[in-house]
TORKOL-4160 file (C-alpha; in steps of 0.2 Angstrom, whole numbers, padded with zeros to 4 digits, m for minus):
215
<pt num="1" X="0000" Y="0002" Z="0001"/>
<pt num="2" X="0015" Y="0013" Z="0003"/>
<pt num="3" X="0023" Y="0011" Z="m0012"/>
<pt num="4" X="0007" Y="0009" Z="m0024"/>
<pt num="5" X="m0001" Y="0025" Z="m0013"/>
<pt num="6" X="0017" Y="0035" Z="m0020"/>
<pt num="7" X="0011" Y="0031" Z="m0037"/>
<pt num="8" X="m0003" Y="0041" Z="m0035"/>
<pt num="9" X="m0017" Y="0025" Z="m0030"/>
<pt num="10" X="m0031" Y="0030" Z="m0016"/>
<pt num="11" X="m0036" Y="0013" Z="m0008"/>
<pt num="12" X="m0052" Y="0008" Z="m0001"/>
<pt num="13" X="m0051" Y="0009" Z="0018"/>
<pt num="14" X="m0057" Y="m0006" Z="0027"/>
<pt num="15" X="m0071" Y="0006" Z="0035"/>
<pt num="16" X="m0078" Y="0009" Z="0018"/>
<pt num="17" X="m0070" Y="0026" Z="0014"/>
<pt num="18" X="m0061" Y="0034" Z="m0001"/>
<pt num="19" X="m0047" Y="0049" Z="m0005"/>
<pt num="20" X="m0056" Y="0053" Z="m0024"/>
<pt num="21" X="m0039" Y="0051" Z="m0036"/>
<pt num="22" X="m0030" Y="0067" Z="m0044"/>
<pt num="23" X="m0033" Y="0066" Z="m0063"/>
<pt num="24" X="m0024" Y="0071" Z="m0080"/>
<pt num="25" X="m0021" Y="0088" Z="m0077"/>
<pt num="26" X="m0032" Y="0104" Z="m0088"/>
<pt num="27" X="m0014" Y="0105" Z="m0096"/>
<pt num="28" X="m0011" Y="0086" Z="m0105"/>
<pt num="29" X="m0031" Y="0085" Z="m0107"/>
<pt num="30" X="m0028" Y="0102" Z="m0120"/>
<pt num="31" X="m0013" Y="0093" Z="m0126"/>
<pt num="32" X="m0024" Y="0079" Z="m0129"/>
<pt num="33" X="m0038" Y="0086" Z="m0135"/>
<pt num="34" X="m0027" Y="0096" Z="m0149"/>
<pt num="35" X="m0021" Y="0082" Z="m0155"/>
<pt num="36" X="m0038" Y="0072" Z="m0157"/>
<pt num="37" X="m0044" Y="0087" Z="m0168"/>
<pt num="38" X="m0028" Y="0085" Z="m0177"/>
<pt num="39" X="m0028" Y="0069" Z="m0181"/>
<pt num="40" X="m0050" Y="0063" Z="m0178"/>
<pt num="41" X="m0057" Y="0074" Z="m0193"/>
<pt num="42" X="m0074" Y="0079" Z="m0191"/>
<pt num="43" X="m0079" Y="0060" Z="m0183"/>
<pt num="44" X="m0070" Y="0065" Z="m0171"/>
<pt num="45" X="m0073" Y="0083" Z="m0165"/>
<pt num="46" X="m0068" Y="0087" Z="m0148"/>
<pt num="47" X="m0074" Y="0085" Z="m0130"/>
<pt num="48" X="m0059" Y="0076" Z="m0121"/>
<pt num="49" X="m0059" Y="0075" Z="m0103"/>
<pt num="50" X="m0068" Y="0064" Z="m0089"/>
<pt num="51" X="m0084" Y="0060" Z="m0088"/>
<pt num="52" X="m0095" Y="0067" Z="m0076"/>
<pt num="53" X="m0095" Y="0054" Z="m0062"/>
<pt num="54" X="m0096" Y="0059" Z="m0045"/>
<pt num="55" X="m0083" Y="0048" Z="m0033"/>
<pt num="56" X="m0099" Y="0042" Z="m0023"/>
<pt num="57" X="m0102" Y="0033" Z="m0041"/>
<pt num="58" X="m0082" Y="0026" Z="m0041"/>
<pt num="59" X="m0083" Y="0022" Z="m0022"/>
<pt num="60" X="m0096" Y="0011" Z="m0026"/>
<pt num="61" X="m0090" Y="0002" Z="m0041"/>
<pt num="62" X="m0072" Y="m0002" Z="m0028"/>
<pt num="63" X="m0083" Y="m0010" Z="m0017"/>
<pt num="64" X="m0091" Y="m0018" Z="m0027"/>
<pt num="65" X="m0076" Y="m0024" Z="m0035"/>
<pt num="66" X="m0068" Y="m0028" Z="m0014"/>
<pt num="67" X="m0080" Y="m0044" Z="m0018"/>
<pt num="68" X="m0065" Y="m0052" Z="m0027"/>
<pt num="69" X="m0049" Y="m0045" Z="m0016"/>
<pt num="70" X="m0043" Y="m0042" Z="0001"/>
<pt num="71" X="m0035" Y="m0024" Z="m0006"/>
<pt num="72" X="m0042" Y="m0011" Z="m0019"/>
<pt num="73" X="m0033" Y="0005" Z="m0027"/>
<pt num="74" X="m0034" Y="0016" Z="m0042"/>
<pt num="75" X="m0027" Y="0028" Z="m0051"/>
<pt num="76" X="m0032" Y="0041" Z="m0067"/>
<pt num="77" X="m0019" Y="0055" Z="m0068"/>
<pt num="78" X="m0009" Y="0043" Z="m0082"/>
<pt num="79" X="m0028" Y="0046" Z="m0093"/>
<pt num="80" X="m0032" Y="0028" Z="m0092"/>
<pt num="81" X="m0042" Y="0019" Z="m0077"/>
<pt num="82" X="m0028" Y="0010" Z="m0067"/>
<pt num="83" X="m0038" Y="m0004" Z="m0053"/>
<pt num="84" X="m0025" Y="m0012" Z="m0043"/>
<pt num="85" X="m0030" Y="m0027" Z="m0033"/>
<pt num="86" X="m0021" Y="m0038" Z="m0021"/>
<pt num="87" X="m0027" Y="m0055" Z="m0017"/>
<pt num="88" X="m0020" Y="m0067" Z="m0004"/>
<pt num="89" X="m0019" Y="m0085" Z="m0013"/>
<pt num="90" X="m0012" Y="m0096" Z="m0004"/>
<pt num="91" X="m0029" Y="m0105" Z="0003"/>
<pt num="92" X="m0038" Y="m0101" Z="m0014"/>
<pt num="93" X="m0036" Y="m0116" Z="m0028"/>
<pt num="94" X="m0028" Y="m0111" Z="m0046"/>
<pt num="95" X="m0044" Y="m0115" Z="m0052"/>
<pt num="96" X="m0054" Y="m0104" Z="m0042"/>
<pt num="97" X="m0040" Y="m0092" Z="m0046"/>
<pt num="98" X="m0045" Y="m0094" Z="m0063"/>
<pt num="99" X="m0064" Y="m0089" Z="m0062"/>
<pt num="100" X="m0059" Y="m0075" Z="m0048"/>
<pt num="101" X="m0051" Y="m0065" Z="m0065"/>
<pt num="102" X="m0066" Y="m0068" Z="m0077"/>
<pt num="103" X="m0078" Y="m0063" Z="m0064"/>
<pt num="104" X="m0067" Y="m0048" Z="m0060"/>
<pt num="105" X="m0065" Y="m0044" Z="m0079"/>
<pt num="106" X="m0083" Y="m0044" Z="m0084"/>
<pt num="107" X="m0086" Y="m0032" Z="m0069"/>
<pt num="108" X="m0071" Y="m0022" Z="m0074"/>
<pt num="109" X="m0079" Y="m0013" Z="m0089"/>
<pt num="110" X="m0090" Y="m0003" Z="m0074"/>
<pt num="111" X="m0070" Y="0004" Z="m0074"/>
<pt num="112" X="m0074" Y="0012" Z="m0090"/>
<pt num="113" X="m0082" Y="0028" Z="m0088"/>
<pt num="114" X="m0069" Y="0035" Z="m0075"/>
<pt num="115" X="m0056" Y="0034" Z="m0090"/>
<pt num="116" X="m0050" Y="0050" Z="m0099"/>
<pt num="117" X="m0061" Y="0052" Z="m0114"/>
<pt num="118" X="m0047" Y="0057" Z="m0129"/>
<pt num="119" X="m0059" Y="0052" Z="m0144"/>
<pt num="120" X="m0079" Y="0059" Z="m0142"/>
<pt num="121" X="m0087" Y="0047" Z="m0161"/>
<pt num="122" X="m0105" Y="0048" Z="m0160"/>
<pt num="123" X="m0106" Y="0032" Z="m0172"/>
<pt num="124" X="m0091" Y="0019" Z="m0166"/>
<pt num="125" X="m0092" Y="0024" Z="m0148"/>
<pt num="126" X="m0082" Y="0038" Z="m0136"/>
<pt num="127" X="m0064" Y="0027" Z="m0136"/>
<pt num="128" X="m0056" Y="0032" Z="m0118"/>
<pt num="129" X="m0037" Y="0030" Z="m0115"/>
<pt num="130" X="m0039" Y="0012" Z="m0107"/>
<pt num="131" X="m0044" Y="0003" Z="m0093"/>
<pt num="132" X="m0030" Y="m0009" Z="m0083"/>
<pt num="133" X="m0034" Y="m0023" Z="m0068"/>
<pt num="134" X="m0017" Y="m0028" Z="m0060"/>
<pt num="135" X="m0022" Y="m0040" Z="m0053"/>
<pt num="136" X="m0006" Y="m0045" Z="m0038"/>
<pt num="137" X="m0008" Y="m0062" Z="m0034"/>
<pt num="138" X="0003" Y="m0065" Z="m0019"/>
<pt num="139" X="0009" Y="m0080" Z="m0010"/>
<pt num="140" X="0020" Y="m0085" Z="0006"/>
<pt num="141" X="0029" Y="m0099" Z="m0005"/>
<pt num="142" X="0037" Y="m0100" Z="m0019"/>
<pt num="143" X="0031" Y="m0118" Z="m0026"/>
<pt num="144" X="0013" Y="m0111" Z="m0025"/>
<pt num="145" X="0018" Y="m0095" Z="m0036"/>
<pt num="146" X="0028" Y="m0105" Z="m0049"/>
<pt num="147" X="0017" Y="m0118" Z="m0049"/>
<pt num="148" X="0002" Y="m0106" Z="m0052"/>
<pt num="149" X="0011" Y="m0095" Z="m0063"/>
<pt num="150" X="0016" Y="m0112" Z="m0074"/>
<pt num="151" X="m0002" Y="m0116" Z="m0075"/>
<pt num="152" X="m0014" Y="m0106" Z="m0073"/>
<pt num="153" X="m0008" Y="m0088" Z="m0075"/>
<pt num="154" X="m0012" Y="m0089" Z="m0095"/>
<pt num="155" X="m0029" Y="m0091" Z="m0091"/>
<pt num="156" X="m0030" Y="m0075" Z="m0082"/>
<pt num="157" X="m0029" Y="m0063" Z="m0094"/>
<pt num="158" X="m0044" Y="m0057" Z="m0102"/>
<pt num="159" X="m0042" Y="m0043" Z="m0115"/>
<pt num="160" X="m0059" Y="m0034" Z="m0125"/>
<pt num="161" X="m0055" Y="m0019" Z="m0135"/>
<pt num="162" X="m0073" Y="m0013" Z="m0137"/>
<pt num="163" X="m0069" Y="m0001" Z="m0151"/>
<pt num="164" X="m0089" Y="0000" Z="m0154"/>
<pt num="165" X="m0098" Y="0002" Z="m0138"/>
<pt num="166" X="m0099" Y="0020" Z="m0129"/>
<pt num="167" X="m0085" Y="0022" Z="m0118"/>
<pt num="168" X="m0076" Y="0010" Z="m0128"/>
<pt num="169" X="m0053" Y="0008" Z="m0126"/>
<pt num="170" X="m0046" Y="m0006" Z="m0121"/>
<pt num="171" X="m0050" Y="m0015" Z="m0107"/>
<pt num="172" X="m0038" Y="m0026" Z="m0098"/>
<pt num="173" X="m0033" Y="m0040" Z="m0084"/>
<pt num="174" X="m0018" Y="m0046" Z="m0079"/>
<pt num="175" X="m0009" Y="m0053" Z="m0066"/>
<pt num="176" X="0008" Y="m0050" Z="m0056"/>
<pt num="177" X="0012" Y="m0066" Z="m0048"/>
<pt num="178" X="0022" Y="m0061" Z="m0030"/>
<pt num="179" X="0033" Y="m0073" Z="m0023"/>
<pt num="180" X="0034" Y="m0069" Z="m0002"/>
<pt num="181" X="0047" Y="m0079" Z="0002"/>
<pt num="182" X="0057" Y="m0077" Z="m0016"/>
<pt num="183" X="0056" Y="m0058" Z="m0014"/>
<pt num="184" X="0050" Y="m0054" Z="m0034"/>
<pt num="185" X="0038" Y="m0050" Z="m0046"/>
<pt num="186" X="0035" Y="m0058" Z="m0060"/>
<pt num="187" X="0023" Y="m0051" Z="m0073"/>
<pt num="188" X="0010" Y="m0060" Z="m0084"/>
<pt num="189" X="0005" Y="m0055" Z="m0102"/>
<pt num="190" X="0016" Y="m0041" Z="m0104"/>
<pt num="191" X="0020" Y="m0046" Z="m0122"/>
<pt num="192" X="0004" Y="m0044" Z="m0123"/>
<pt num="193" X="m0003" Y="m0027" Z="m0118"/>
<pt num="194" X="0012" Y="m0021" Z="m0125"/>
<pt num="195" X="0024" Y="m0008" Z="m0112"/>
<pt num="196" X="0013" Y="0008" Z="m0112"/>
<pt num="197" X="0019" Y="0019" Z="m0101"/>
<pt num="198" X="0000" Y="0026" Z="m0098"/>
<pt num="199" X="m0005" Y="0009" Z="m0091"/>
<pt num="200" X="0003" Y="0009" Z="m0077"/>
<pt num="201" X="0015" Y="m0007" Z="m0086"/>
<pt num="202" X="0025" Y="m0017" Z="m0075"/>
<pt num="203" X="0044" Y="m0013" Z="m0071"/>
<pt num="204" X="0057" Y="m0019" Z="m0066"/>
<pt num="205" X="0056" Y="m0005" Z="m0050"/>
<pt num="206" X="0040" Y="m0016" Z="m0046"/>
<pt num="207" X="0055" Y="m0031" Z="m0037"/>
<pt num="208" X="0062" Y="m0020" Z="m0024"/>
<pt num="209" X="0050" Y="m0010" Z="m0022"/>
<pt num="210" X="0035" Y="m0018" Z="m0016"/>
<pt num="211" X="0045" Y="m0029" Z="m0003"/>
<pt num="212" X="0055" Y="m0011" Z="0007"/>
<pt num="213" X="0056" Y="m0012" Z="0023"/>
<pt num="214" X="0048" Y="m0030" Z="0026"/>
<pt num="215" X="0060" Y="m0038" Z="0039"/>
């Protein structure tokens, strides 16, 4: 939690309170709008920005999603809606995790409305900066982490383009496998998703940052 808060993730607390996350600055939104006008032509027009979603709605969506994890947070200041979830997986079977990831992805579509709209299109639907659900699946032993990575992790990957849906854009759900015994984190689906900065995609810094202060 400490490390993620340093990245501007806002966590839903045990008492269900929540600090409204930072969003892309007005200046950067103006830059996106200029690019949209330059490349979008007549179909894409203006209107770059966030949808009119209230904090209460976001808090409620996080509460519902928290049924599938032990901790949950969201980050909005890169444009994409990045949901970071943490699951204590020691007592959860691999098959159950595969099923849980499918449910997480299905409910993850609720968070598309919080992502920055970068192209307005009244014909094909608005395109957003994307919605990404990072699920940190935590194992106490190296053996458990390795088994999940080798047998189940690829089955937990989900991706939906959403090109013809309102508030579309890429929706992706993917695991990061945390091995507490070896103090290591393994990202799953890095090549599949691409190393896009706005997704908050995995970086080597997490292999040390997540375990800082343990011991």
